[in-house]
C-alpha positions in Angstrom: 57.2 192.2 -49.0 59.9 189.6 -48.8 59.4 185.8 -48.0 59.7 184.9 -44.4 62.9 182.1 -44.2 65.5 181.4 -42.0 67.7 184.4 -42.4 64.3 187.0 -42.4 63.2 185.7 -39.1 65.2 187.8 -37.1 62.8 188.0 -34.0 65.6 185.1 -32.7 68.6 187.5 -33.2 67.2 190.9 -32.4 64.3 189.6 -29.8 66.1 186.9 -28.5 69.5 188.6 -28.3 68.0 191.7 -26.7 66.3 189.7 -24.2 69.9 187.6 -23.4 72.1 191.0 -23.4 69.2 192.7 -21.2 68.9 189.8 -19.2 72.9 189.3 -18.8 73.2 193.2 -17.9 70.2 193.2 -15.2 71.7 189.7 -13.6 75.3 191.4 -13.7 73.9 194.6 -12.1 72.5 193.0 -9.0 76.0 191.2 -8.6 77.6 194.8 -8.7 74.8 196.1 -6.5 75.0 193.5 -3.6 77.7 195.8 -1.7 78.2 198.5 -3.6 77.3 202.2 -2.8 78.0 203.2 -5.9 74.8 204.2 -8.7 76.9 202.1 -11.5 74.9 198.7 -10.4 71.4 200.7 -10.8 72.0 202.7 -14.0 73.6 198.8 -15.4 70.3 197.3 -14.4 68.2 200.2 -15.7 69.9 199.6 -19.3 69.3 196.0 -18.7 65.7 196.1 -18.2 65.4 198.9 -21.4 67.1 196.8 -23.4 64.8 194.0 -22.6 61.7 196.0 -22.7 63.0 197.0 -26.4 63.7 193.1 -27.8 59.8 192.5 -27.0 59.0 194.7 -29.8 61.4 192.9 -31.7 59.9 189.5 -30.5 56.7 190.7 -31.6 57.8 192.1 -35.2 60.6 190.4 -36.7 61.7 191.8 -39.8 58.5 191.6 -42.1 56.3 192.1 -39.4 54.7 188.7 -40.0 57.1 186.4 -38.7 57.6 187.5 -35.1 57.5 184.9 -32.5 53.6 185.0 -32.9 53.7 185.0 -36.5 51.0 187.3 -37.8 48.8 187.0 -34.8 47.5 190.4 -33.9 46.7 189.3 -30.3 49.9 188.0 -29.7 51.6 191.1 -31.1 49.5 193.0 -28.9 50.5 190.9 -25.9 53.9 191.8 -26.6 54.0 195.4 -27.3 51.9 195.9 -24.0 54.9 194.0 -22.7 57.4 196.0 -24.2 55.6 199.2 -23.3 55.2 198.5 -19.7 58.9 197.0 -19.3 59.8 200.5 -20.7 57.4 202.5 -18.0 58.7 200.1 -15.3 62.2 201.2 -15.9 61.1 205.0 -16.3 59.4 204.8 -12.9 62.2 203.1 -11.2 64.7 205.6 -12.6 62.7 208.8 -11.2 61.9 206.9 -7.8 65.9 206.5 -7.9 66.7 210.1 -8.8 64.4 211.5 -5.9 61.0 212.0 -7.7 57.6 211.7 -6.0 55.8 208.6 -7.3 52.9 207.3 -6.0 54.0 204.0 -4.6 50.3 202.0 -5.7 51.2 203.8 -9.2 54.5 202.1 -9.0 53.1 198.6 -7.6 50.3 198.7 -10.4 52.6 198.9 -13.2 54.5 196.1 -11.6 51.7 194.0 -11.6 50.7 194.9 -15.1 54.2 194.0 -16.2 53.7 190.7 -14.6 50.6 189.8 -16.3 51.6 191.0 -19.6 54.5 189.1 -19.6 52.2 185.6 -18.9 50.2 186.6 -21.4 52.9 187.3 -23.8 53.9 183.9 -22.6 50.5 182.4 -23.0 50.5 183.8 -27.2 54.4 182.8 -27.8 53.2 179.0 -26.7 50.0 179.1 -28.4 51.3 180.2 -31.8 54.1 177.6 -32.3 56.6 179.6 -34.1 59.1 179.0 -31.4 59.6 175.5 -31.0 60.6 173.3 -28.3 61.6 175.0 -24.8 61.6 178.5 -26.5 58.1 178.0 -26.6 57.4 178.2 -22.9 60.6 179.9 -21.5 58.8 183.1 -21.5 56.5 181.5 -18.9 59.6 181.3 -16.5 60.3 185.2 -16.6 56.6 185.7 -15.8 56.8 183.0 -12.9 59.8 184.5 -11.6 58.6 188.3 -12.0 55.7 187.1 -9.9 57.9 185.4 -7.0 59.9 188.6 -6.8 56.8 190.9 -6.0 55.3 188.5 -3.7 58.8 188.2 -2.0 58.9 192.6 -2.0 55.2 192.7 -0.6 56.4 190.2 2.2 59.7 192.1 3.1 61.8 188.6 2.3 63.3 190.1 -1.0 67.2 189.7 -1.6 69.6 190.2 -4.1 69.4 186.7 -5.8 65.7 187.2 -6.5 66.5 189.9 -8.7 69.4 188.0 -10.2 67.0 185.2 -10.7 65.1 187.4 -13.0 67.9 188.3 -15.2 68.9 184.6 -15.6 65.5 184.0 -16.8 65.7 186.6 -19.1 69.0 185.6 -20.3 68.0 182.1 -20.8 64.5 182.8 -22.8 66.9 185.3 -24.8 69.2 182.3 -25.5 66.4 179.9 -26.4 64.9 182.2 -28.8 68.5 182.7 -30.3 69.3 179.2 -30.5 65.5 178.5 -31.9 64.8 177.0 -35.4 
């Protein structure tokens, strides 16, 4: 097993970079989708969320498996794996709904809530471990809080495009902080 050092701790590059790219694509999609009747914005959003979902695996794992944002913590890795899986499941269900497949709305809401809970759990694990330094250690809390706000606003029928835009920016900022983390 190789030694963990600055060049091998690639959770920052792949995980953080993936979150930044996914967040950017999702934010861009929300801007494009504001007044668009095309489906281009939707597919861009799906790609952004899928990239962010996969990035959570890299945040957990790193190159050697012990040097992710949660170090060797198996609970932290589990939290990030669950977050990744739920992000991807949410993206799949959203795509199925968009394509006209009958998906029970209560299942979709449950997956949204579980994803938010997993984000909060992952944020706690990342901040607790101390591998991520400074603002990078708490950035994921912002994503979880913004996702919860978006969910509440959707239920209250107060949702607008800029709420999703903010979620994309929160993912982008978290990714950038992870990439720049020393």
